[in-house]
C-alpha positions as CSV (number, residue, x, y, z in Angstrom):
1,M,116.7,89.8,121.9
2,L,115.4,93.1,123.3
3,L,118.1,95.0,121.3
4,L,117.1,93.2,118.1
5,A,113.5,94.1,118.6
6,L,114.3,97.7,119.4
7,G,116.6,98.0,116.4
8,L,113.9,96.5,114.1
9,A,111.3,98.9,115.5
10,I,113.5,101.9,114.8
11,Y,114.3,100.7,111.3
12,L,110.6,100.1,110.5
13,A,109.7,103.6,112.0
14,V,112.3,105.2,109.7
15,I,110.9,103.4,106.7
16,S,107.3,104.5,107.5
17,L,108.4,108.1,107.9
18,G,110.2,108.1,104.6
19,G,113.5,108.9,106.2
20,R,115.9,107.3,103.6
21,N,117.3,108.2,100.3
22,D,116.8,106.3,97.0
23,K,119.7,103.9,97.5
24,L,118.5,101.2,99.9
25,P,120.9,100.4,102.7
26,V,122.4,96.9,103.2
27,I,121.0,95.7,106.6
28,G,122.2,92.1,106.6
29,E,123.3,89.0,104.7
30,V,121.0,86.1,103.9
31,Q,122.4,82.7,105.0
32,D,122.6,79.8,102.6
33,F,119.7,77.3,102.6
34,S,118.5,74.2,100.8
35,L,114.7,73.8,100.8
36,E,112.2,71.7,98.8
37,N,110.1,73.3,96.1
38,V,106.5,72.3,95.3
39,D,107.8,70.1,92.5
40,G,110.1,68.2,94.9
41,R,113.4,69.8,93.8
42,Q,115.9,71.2,96.3
43,I,116.3,74.9,95.9
44,T,119.4,76.7,97.4
45,L,120.1,80.3,97.9
46,A,122.4,80.2,94.9
47,D,119.4,79.1,92.7
48,T,117.6,82.3,93.5
49,E,120.8,84.5,93.3
50,G,121.2,87.1,90.6
51,K,117.8,88.8,90.8
52,P,116.2,91.0,93.5
53,R,113.7,89.0,95.5
54,L,110.9,89.5,98.0
55,V,111.0,86.8,100.7
56,Y,108.1,85.9,103.0
57,F,107.7,83.3,105.7
58,F,104.2,81.7,106.1
59,F,102.1,78.7,106.9
60,T,99.1,77.5,104.9
61,E,96.8,77.0,107.8
62,C,97.3,80.6,109.0
63,P,94.0,82.1,110.0
64,D,94.8,85.7,109.3
65,V,98.0,87.5,108.1
66,C,99.5,84.9,105.7
67,P,96.7,84.7,103.2
68,I,96.3,88.5,103.3
69,T,100.0,89.1,102.7
70,T,100.2,86.4,100.0
71,F,97.3,88.1,98.3
72,M,99.2,91.4,98.4
73,L,102.3,89.6,96.9
74,S,100.1,88.2,94.2
75,Q,98.9,91.8,93.4
76,T,102.6,92.8,93.3
77,Q,103.3,89.9,91.0
78,D,100.5,91.1,88.6
79,L,102.1,94.6,88.4
80,L,105.5,93.1,87.6
81,I,104.0,90.8,85.0
82,K,102.4,93.8,83.3
83,D,105.8,95.5,82.9
84,G,107.6,92.3,81.9
85,S,110.0,92.1,84.9
86,F,108.5,89.2,86.9
87,G,110.5,86.1,86.6
88,K,113.0,87.8,84.2
89,D,114.3,90.5,86.5
90,V,112.7,89.8,89.9
91,E,111.5,86.8,91.9
92,F,109.5,86.0,95.0
93,V,110.4,83.3,97.6
94,S,107.7,82.2,100.1
95,I,109.0,79.8,102.8
96,S,106.7,77.6,105.0
97,F,107.7,77.0,108.6
98,D,105.2,74.3,109.2
99,P,106.6,71.1,107.5
100,K,104.2,68.8,109.4
101,N,101.1,70.3,107.7
102,D,102.6,72.1,104.7
103,T,103.2,69.2,102.4
104,R,104.1,70.0,98.8
105,E,100.5,69.4,97.8
106,A,99.1,71.7,100.6
107,I,101.6,74.5,99.6
108,K,100.7,74.2,95.9
109,T,97.0,74.4,96.7
110,F,97.6,77.5,98.8
111,A,99.8,79.1,96.1
112,D,97.2,78.3,93.4
113,R,94.6,80.2,95.4
114,F,96.6,83.3,94.7
115,H,97.4,82.5,91.1
116,A,101.1,82.3,91.8
117,D,103.2,82.3,88.6
118,Y,105.8,79.6,89.3
119,S,108.2,81.0,86.7
120,G,109.1,83.7,89.2
121,W,107.7,82.6,92.5
122,Y,109.3,79.8,94.6
123,F,107.2,78.2,97.4
124,L,109.6,76.3,99.7
125,R,109.5,74.0,102.7
126,G,112.0,72.3,104.9
127,D,113.1,71.3,108.4
128,Q,111.3,73.5,110.9
129,E,114.4,74.3,112.9
130,Q,116.4,75.2,109.8
131,V,113.6,77.5,108.6
132,R,113.2,79.2,112.0
133,N,116.9,79.8,112.1
134,L,116.9,81.2,108.5
135,A,113.9,83.5,109.4
136,A,115.5,84.8,112.6
137,D,119.1,85.1,111.6
138,S,118.6,86.5,108.1
139,F,115.3,88.3,108.2
140,K,114.7,89.1,111.9
141,V,111.4,87.1,111.7
142,L,110.8,85.3,115.0
143,I,108.4,82.4,114.9
144,Y,106.8,81.0,118.1
145,G,104.7,77.9,118.6
146,D,104.5,74.4,117.1
147,N,101.1,74.6,115.5
148,K,99.3,72.7,118.3
149,D,97.1,75.7,118.5
150,N,98.7,78.2,116.1
151,F,101.9,80.0,115.3
152,A,102.8,83.5,116.2
153,H,105.2,85.2,113.8
154,A,106.4,88.6,112.6
155,N,104.6,89.5,109.4
156,L,107.6,90.9,107.6
157,I,108.5,90.9,103.9
158,G,112.2,90.9,103.2
159,L,113.8,92.6,100.2
160,V,117.0,90.8,99.0
161,D,119.3,92.0,96.3
162,R,121.0,90.0,93.6
163,H,124.0,89.5,95.9
164,N,121.9,87.9,98.7
165,R,122.1,91.1,100.9
166,L,119.0,92.1,102.9
167,R,118.0,95.6,101.7
168,G,114.6,96.1,103.3
169,L,112.2,94.7,105.8
170,Y,108.6,95.7,105.5
171,D,105.7,95.2,107.9
172,A,102.9,93.8,105.8
173,G,100.4,95.1,108.3
174,E,101.3,98.7,107.4
175,T,98.8,98.7,104.6
176,E,98.9,102.5,104.1
177,N,102.6,102.4,103.3
178,V,103.3,98.8,102.2
179,T,101.2,98.3,99.1
180,P,101.7,96.3,95.9
181,E,102.9,99.4,94.1
182,F,105.4,100.2,96.9
183,L,106.8,96.6,96.9
184,A,107.1,96.7,93.1
185,G,108.9,100.0,93.3
186,E,111.4,98.8,95.9
187,L,112.2,95.8,93.7
188,K,112.8,98.0,90.7
189,K,115.2,100.1,92.6
190,L,117.5,97.0,92.8
191,I,117.1,95.8,89.2
192,G,119.8,98.2,87.8
193,E,122.2,97.8,90.7
194,K,125.4,95.8,89.9
């Protein structure tokens, strides 16, 4: 656990210092999943395959970082809509880890607050243990708590390529470096890759 945290800290430090070239490294593989969308359909990893994606783990009753980060994602969405790539070339996946409170209706209300365009943005929910394992194993996002008081979780946005490989992890709290423009640019680096 300590080695994982240290490795993630070094990776995030390298990103923030700009110490990488234009080709994004492959830093992991995303494990398969089957989760429920806001319309009640089961969405699998294969359903999102073929396009670069930003992936974010959240819960709707979050008092601080989740709404702020989702707002930043909505600003990124708007930039990508302007250039015609949102939904067509790139997608977003937001995954709730609080199935007790995050019903489909609660998630849709949350998403609508940020004018989410469902043609390119999946909002998913599922079994809490399954989601925690997906978050930790594929995205290095650790989630603590069971929402009796609150959850503690890493506020990371994952960048996934068309082949389900993790290509970036960005600390959404690094607002000087991680901006809507930066996130849109990272996605665009992957659009042309085979």
